[in-house]
C-alpha positions in Angstrom: 109.7 77.4 98.3 107.7 76.9 95.5 107.3 77.6 91.6 103.8 78.1 91.4 102.3 81.4 91.7 99.1 82.8 91.2 99.2 86.5 90.7 96.1 88.8 91.1 96.4 91.5 88.7 92.8 93.5 89.1 89.4 93.5 89.6 86.0 94.1 88.6 83.2 96.1 90.1 81.4 93.0 90.8 84.2 91.5 92.5 83.6 89.3 96.0 85.8 90.6 98.3 85.2 88.5 101.2 84.8 84.8 99.4 88.4 86.3 97.7 90.1 86.7 101.1 88.4 83.1 102.1 89.5 81.2 99.1 93.2 82.8 99.5 93.0 81.9 103.0 92.0 78.1 102.1 94.6 77.7 98.9 97.4 79.9 100.5 97.0 79.3 104.1 97.1 82.7 105.4 95.0 83.5 108.2 91.8 85.7 107.2 93.3 89.0 108.5 96.5 88.0 105.8 93.8 86.7 103.1 92.0 90.2 103.5 95.3 92.2 103.6 96.1 90.5 100.2 92.5 91.2 98.7 93.4 94.8 99.9 96.3 95.4 97.7 94.6 94.2 94.7 91.6 96.3 95.2 94.1 99.5 96.0 95.5 98.5 92.4 98.7 96.7 93.5 99.8 93.3 92.5 100.0 90.3 94.5 102.0 87.2 94.5 100.5 84.0 96.0 102.8 81.1 96.4 100.9 77.7 96.2 102.2 74.0 96.4 101.5 72.7 93.7 100.6 73.5 90.0 97.1 72.0 90.5 96.1 74.2 93.5 97.8 77.4 91.7 95.3 76.9 88.4 92.2 76.2 90.9 93.3 79.3 92.9 93.4 81.7 89.9 90.0 80.1 88.5 88.3 80.4 91.7 89.4 83.8 92.0 88.6 84.5 88.5 85.2 83.5 89.4 85.5 85.8 91.6 85.9 88.6 89.2 89.3 89.1 89.9 92.0 89.4 87.4 94.2 86.0 88.1 96.6 83.9 86.6 99.4 81.4 87.2 103.1 82.6 86.5 
C-alpha cells in the first residue's frame, strides 16, 4: 500500500485525453484500457485517485497531468 495519491479533480476543454491515459498507464502501471477508464471517470466529473509508489513519482504524474490540462494534485 502507498501513501502517495494523485487526485484528478477536473479538466479543461483543451485537455489531451489520449496523452493523459498514456501518462497514467506509464506512472501507475494500469493497462491502456484501465488508464482510459480513469480518464473517462474524470471527464464525467468524478474524482480519480491514483496510487503511486513514491512522492517524486506522484509529483511528476500530477505535473504532467496539469500540463495536459487536467486538474491534478498530490494528496
